[in-house]
C-alpha positions in Angstrom: -24.3 24.3 25.4 -22.4 22.7 22.6 -24.5 20.9 20.0 -23.4 17.7 18.4 -23.6 18.4 14.7 -23.2 15.1 12.9 -22.2 15.1 9.2 -25.0 16.9 7.5 -23.9 20.6 8.2 -20.3 19.9 7.1 -21.5 18.0 3.9 -23.9 20.8 3.0 -21.1 23.4 3.5 -18.8 21.4 1.3 -21.3 21.0 -1.5 -21.9 24.8 -1.3 -18.1 25.4 -1.7 -17.7 26.8 1.8 -14.3 26.9 3.6 -14.3 23.8 5.8 -10.7 24.5 6.8 -11.7 27.7 8.4 -14.5 25.9 10.2 -12.1 23.2 11.4 -9.7 25.9 12.7 -12.4 27.6 14.7 -13.5 24.3 16.2 -9.9 23.5 17.1 -9.5 26.8 18.9 -12.8 26.1 20.9 -11.7 22.6 21.7 -8.4 23.8 23.0 -10.2 26.0 25.4 -12.6 23.3 26.6 -10.5 20.1 26.5 -13.1 17.9 28.3 -15.9 18.7 25.9 -16.3 15.5 23.9 -18.9 17.0 21.6 -16.5 19.7 20.5 -13.9 17.1 19.8 -16.3 14.9 17.8 -17.4 17.9 15.7 -13.8 18.8 15.1 -13.1 15.2 14.0 -15.9 15.3 11.5 -14.7 18.6 10.1 -11.2 17.1 9.7 -12.5 14.0 8.0 -14.4 16.3 5.6 -11.2 18.0 4.5 -9.2 14.8 4.1 -7.2 15.0 7.4 -8.0 11.4 8.2 -5.2 10.4 10.6 -5.5 13.4 12.9 -9.3 13.1 12.8 -9.1 9.5 13.9 -6.9 10.5 16.8 -9.2 13.3 17.9 -12.3 11.0 17.5 -10.5 8.4 19.7 -10.0 11.0 22.4 -13.6 12.1 22.3 -14.8 8.5 22.7 -12.6 8.1 25.7 -14.7 10.8 27.4 -18.2 9.6 26.2 -19.6 7.2 23.6 -23.1 8.5 23.2 -24.1 11.7 21.3 -27.5 13.1 20.2 -29.1 15.3 17.6 -32.5 16.3 19.1 -35.6 16.5 16.9 -36.2 20.0 15.6 -39.6 20.1 17.4 -39.9 18.7 20.9 -41.2 16.5 22.2 -39.9 14.2 19.5 -42.3 11.7 17.8 -39.7 9.0 17.8 -36.3 8.1 19.3 -33.9 6.2 17.1 -30.7 4.7 18.5 -27.9 4.3 15.9 -25.1 1.9 16.7 -21.9 3.3 15.2 -18.3 2.1 14.8 -15.3 4.4 15.3 -13.7 5.4 12.0 -14.0 7.8 9.1 -17.1 9.1 7.3 -17.5 5.9 5.3 -17.7 3.7 8.4 -21.3 4.4 9.2 -24.6 5.2 7.4 -25.0 9.0 7.7 -28.7 8.8 8.5 -28.6 12.4 9.9 -28.3 13.6 6.3 -31.7 12.1 5.6 -33.4 13.0 8.8 -32.0 16.5 9.4 -34.7 18.8 10.8 -37.1 15.9 11.3 -39.3 15.1 14.3 -37.0 12.2 15.3 -34.4 12.2 18.1 -31.2 10.6 16.7 -29.0 9.0 19.3 -25.5 7.9 18.2 -23.8 5.2 20.3 -20.2 4.2 19.3 -20.0 0.5 20.1 -17.1 -1.8 20.4 -16.6 -5.6 20.0 -15.6 -5.8 23.7 -18.7 -3.9 25.0 -21.2 -4.0 22.1 -24.3 -3.2 24.1 -23.7 -1.8 27.6 -26.5 -1.8 30.2 -26.8 2.0 30.2 -27.9 2.4 26.6 -30.1 5.5 26.1 -33.9 4.8 25.9 -35.1 4.4 22.3 -38.1 3.3 20.2 -36.0 1.5 17.6 -32.4 0.5 17.0 -30.5 0.8 13.7 -27.2 -0.8 13.1 -25.4 2.0 11.1 -22.1 0.2 10.9 -20.8 -0.5 7.4 -19.3 -3.8 6.3 -15.5 -3.6 6.7 -12.9 -6.1 7.9 -12.3 -4.1 11.1 -16.0 -4.0 11.9 -16.7 -7.8 11.5 -16.0 -8.6 15.2 -18.5 -5.9 16.3 -21.2 -7.1 13.9 -20.6 -10.7 15.1 -20.9 -9.7 18.7 -24.2 -7.9 18.0 -25.8 -10.8 16.2 -26.9 -12.8 19.3 -27.5 -9.7 21.5 -29.9 -8.2 19.0 -31.7 -11.4 18.0 -34.4 -10.9 20.7 -34.0 -7.2 21.3 -37.0 -5.5 23.0 -37.3 -2.9 20.3 -37.4 -3.1 16.5 -34.0 -3.6 14.9 -33.3 -2.1 11.5 -30.4 -3.3 9.4 -29.7 -6.6 11.4 -26.0 -7.2 11.8 -25.9 -10.7 10.3 -27.0 -9.3 6.9 -24.5 -6.4 6.7 -21.6 -8.6 5.3 -23.9 -9.4 2.4 -23.4 -5.8 1.2 -19.7 -6.4 0.6 -19.2 -5.7 -3.1 -18.2 -9.2 -4.1 -21.0 -10.8 -1.9 -23.6 -8.5 -3.2 -22.6 -9.2 -6.9 -23.0 -12.9 -6.3 -26.4 -12.5 -4.6 -27.7 -10.3 -7.4 -26.7 -12.4 -10.4 -29.3 -13.7 -12.9 -32.3 -11.7 -11.5 -34.9 -10.7 -14.0 -34.6 -7.1 -15.1 -31.3 -6.6 -13.3 -27.7 -6.3 -14.8 -25.1 -6.9 -12.1 -21.6 -7.2 -13.4 -19.6 -9.8 -11.4 -17.3 -8.1 -9.0 -14.2 -9.9 -7.7 -11.2 -9.1 -5.5 -7.9 -9.1 -7.3 -4.4 -8.7 -5.9 -1.9 -6.1 -7.1 0.3 -8.9 -8.4 -2.5 -10.4 -10.5 -3.1 -6.9 -12.1 0.6 -6.6 -12.8 0.4 -10.0 -14.6 -2.4 -8.6 -16.8 -0.2 -5.6 -17.6 2.7 -7.9 -18.6 0.5 -10.2 -20.7 1.0 -13.1 -18.4 -2.7 -13.5 -17.8 -5.9 -11.9 -19.1 -9.2 -10.5 -17.6 -11.0 -13.8 -18.4 -8.7 -15.6 -16.0 -10.3 -13.4 -13.2 -13.9 -13.1 -14.3 -15.6 -15.0 -17.1 -16.6 -12.9 -20.1 -14.8 -9.8 -18.8 -13.4 -7.3 -21.2 -12.2 -3.7 -21.2 -13.3 -1.2 -20.2 -13.2 -2.2 -16.5 -13.7 -0.5 -13.1 -11.0 -0.7 -10.5 -11.2 0.5 -6.9 -9.2 -0.4 -3.8 -10.7 -2.9 -1.4 -12.2 -1.0 1.5 -12.5 2.3 -0.4 -15.8 4.3 -0.3 -17.2 7.5 -1.8 -15.4 7.0 -5.1 -11.9 7.2 -3.6 -9.4 5.9 -6.2 -12.2 4.6 -8.4 -11.2 4.5 -12.1 -12.4 3.4 -15.5 -9.6 1.5 -17.2 -9.6 1.0 -21.0 -6.6 -1.2 -21.4 -3.6 -3.0 -19.8 -1.4 0.1 -20.0 -3.9 2.1 -18.1 -3.7 -0.5 -15.3 0.0 0.2 -15.1 -0.6 3.9 -14.8 -3.3 3.3 -12.2 -1.1 1.1 -10.1 1.7 3.7 -10.2 -0.6 6.1 -8.5 -2.6 3.9 -6.1 -0.7 1.9 -3.5 -3.4 -0.5 -2.3 -2.5 -4.2 -2.1 -5.9 -5.5 -3.4 -8.7 -4.2 -5.6 -12.2 -4.8 -6.7 -12.5 -5.5 -10.4 -15.7 -5.4 -12.5 -16.7 -4.8 -16.0 -17.8 -1.3 -16.9 -21.5 -0.9 -17.8 -22.4 2.3 -19.7 -25.8 3.0 -18.2 -26.1 6.6 -19.2 -29.6 8.0 -19.7 -30.5 9.7 -23.0 -29.3 13.0 -21.7 -25.8 11.6 -21.3 -25.8 11.6 -17.5 -25.1 8.7 -15.1 -27.5 8.5 -12.1 -26.8 6.7 -8.9 -29.7 5.6 -6.7 -29.6 4.4 -3.1 -32.2 1.7 -2.4 -33.6 0.6 1.0 -35.0 -2.8 1.2 -37.9 -2.9 3.7 -39.6 -6.3 4.3 -38.1 -7.4 1.0 -39.5 -4.4 -1.0 -37.1 -1.9 -2.6 -37.6 1.8 -2.1 -35.5 4.4 -3.9 -34.4 6.9 -1.1 -31.9 9.2 -2.9 -30.4 9.9 -6.2 -27.1 11.6 -7.4 
């Protein structure tokens, strides 16, 4: 029987320097021999996303979801202690929280359901002990999150990551919410158009026209990008020109660069989960 793999095995292989292209080729051959096997197609889509073949991966994922929308990673030891239903959105690896990377090999059954705005919660959802909305904030996902708000408001099981709060994680919204908190430095983050950046390059405007008290170096990244894609530290107007020559996005996030290196010269990135208002560090890079 084909096992749904999720992201964790592919990510681990990538970190170890393994040949993901060879893995993707092997999955493609298997899928070609068993064309109705949605799990094979989903595994292939994840492999292709992992090697940057986004367009073909999206097409393959779409075909898999036409066959079935629910997938499962069983707990390593059965019977499972807990069954967690994760609501997912179709899309690439940045579209959903990869909780399987945290719970790999645990005693929890992970059930992935790929929802849509038209049918956000069908009546035949798998049984579960709690529900987690794994969908990231993105313009395309807003209709799904909106549709889930009312439906999950009085859900019969605990709901983690309620959909009405997910838009608050958008970079600009989060920077506004976290301003002026004791012990926290949050540089304001604003969206800026390509034309506005070009105006800075040509000396027609300055950074302070976009964000008060903003100065070089700055951080630029395309709106909607994740995982550091096209993220750059910019030290002056001419570097903006070079950046725009290589990145075709129409809009960007702009924020002031903060040098928060530790004494050993390394930057550290922490992910923090807020549970009942209390912050918990859950991973570090």
